[in-house]
C-alpha positions in Angstrom: 2.6 24.6 2.4 4.6 26.0 -0.6 3.2 29.5 0.4 4.9 29.0 3.9 8.2 27.8 2.3 8.3 30.8 -0.2 7.5 33.2 2.5 10.3 31.9 4.9 12.9 31.9 1.5 11.7 35.5 0.7 12.1 36.7 4.3 15.5 35.1 4.7 16.6 36.7 1.5 15.3 40.2 2.6 17.1 40.1 5.9 20.1 39.0 4.2 20.3 41.8 1.7 19.5 44.3 4.1 22.2 43.0 6.2 24.5 43.4 3.3 23.5 46.7 2.3 24.0 48.1 5.9 27.4 46.7 6.2 28.2 47.9 2.6 26.8 51.5 3.3 29.7 52.9 5.9 32.2 51.8 3.4 30.5 53.2 0.4 30.1 56.5 1.9 33.5 57.0 3.6 36.2 59.1 1.8 38.9 61.5 2.6 38.8 65.2 1.5 41.4 64.3 -1.2 39.0 62.2 -2.8 36.1 64.8 -2.7 38.6 67.3 -4.1 39.2 65.0 -6.9 35.7 64.4 -7.6 34.9 67.9 -7.9 37.9 68.7 -9.9 37.0 66.1 -12.5 33.7 67.3 -12.5 34.8 71.0 -13.1 37.6 69.9 -15.7 34.6 68.2 -17.8 32.9 71.7 -17.8 36.1 73.6 -18.0 38.6 71.5 -19.7 42.3 72.3 -17.8 40.6 73.2 -14.5 42.7 72.8 -11.7 41.9 73.5 -8.1 43.3 76.8 -6.3 43.8 77.3 -2.8 43.9 80.8 -3.5 40.3 80.8 -5.2 39.3 78.8 -2.2 40.5 81.4 0.0 38.8 84.0 -1.8 35.5 82.4 -1.6 35.6 81.8 2.1 36.3 85.3 2.7 34.5 87.1 0.1 31.2 89.0 1.3 28.2 88.2 -0.6 24.7 90.3 -0.6 22.3 87.1 -0.5 22.3 87.5 3.5 22.7 90.5 5.6 23.1 88.0 8.6 25.6 85.5 6.8 27.2 87.7 4.3 30.5 85.4 4.0 31.7 81.7 5.0 33.8 83.3 7.8 30.8 85.0 9.4 29.9 81.7 11.1 33.2 79.8 10.8 35.6 82.5 11.8 38.4 84.2 9.9 40.5 81.2 10.4 39.0 77.8 9.5 41.2 76.2 12.2 39.1 77.6 14.8 35.7 76.7 16.0 32.8 79.0 15.0 29.2 80.0 16.0 26.1 80.4 13.6 25.2 84.1 13.2 21.5 83.4 13.6 21.1 80.3 15.9 24.4 80.8 18.1 24.7 77.0 17.7 28.7 76.1 18.0 30.3 75.0 14.9 33.5 72.7 14.8 36.4 73.9 12.7 36.2 73.5 8.9 39.8 72.7 8.5 40.5 68.8 8.5 43.7 69.4 10.2 41.6 70.7 13.2 38.5 68.5 12.9 39.7 65.1 11.1 36.0 64.1 10.3 35.5 67.1 7.9 35.2 66.3 4.3 34.9 62.5 4.8 31.4 62.0 4.3 30.1 62.9 0.6 26.5 63.0 1.7 26.9 65.5 4.4 29.5 67.5 2.4 27.0 67.8 -0.4 24.3 68.9 2.4 26.3 71.6 3.9 27.7 72.9 0.5 24.2 73.2 -0.7 22.6 74.6 2.4 25.6 76.9 3.1 26.3 78.1 -0.6 22.3 78.9 -0.7 22.4 80.8 2.4 25.7 82.8 1.8 25.8 83.2 -2.0 22.2 82.8 -3.0 22.9 80.1 -5.3 24.6 76.6 -5.2 28.3 76.5 -5.5 29.6 75.1 -8.8 32.1 72.1 -8.8 35.2 74.2 -9.1 34.1 76.5 -6.5 33.7 73.2 -4.2 37.1 72.2 -5.3 38.8 75.2 -4.7 37.2 75.3 -1.3 38.3 71.9 -0.1 42.1 72.4 -1.8 42.0 75.7 0.7 40.5 73.7 3.6 43.2 71.0 3.4 46.1 72.8 2.2 45.9 76.7 2.4 43.9 77.0 6.0 
């Protein structure tokens, strides 16, 4: 009898906890481009005191041609010269929505997705992970300079 009562109590507690986590998760992952920019800028400032994000440096990173990949030497290879325009993946041919939040409001609003795509695209294009400073500059360019 006690075993049954305990099992029911634990089951109810687990369901309640799972529901709370599920409901809280979207709120916890929602962000704005400015919030993500501030997060990366703060991390960069810890590494380089006085760091300030620059749309100019972000634009230079976006357009710069790297040697890590012949098929994807620059961000603009897939994302076009204008982040306001839709692009196409150079290898797969898959359509890519514009990068600039002015053209695609969902951009830079999900921290997990942002990190996933920075990790993947920086590795493919530059041959390494991007630094916090580069990410801050990139987002500044996408939100203010594109």
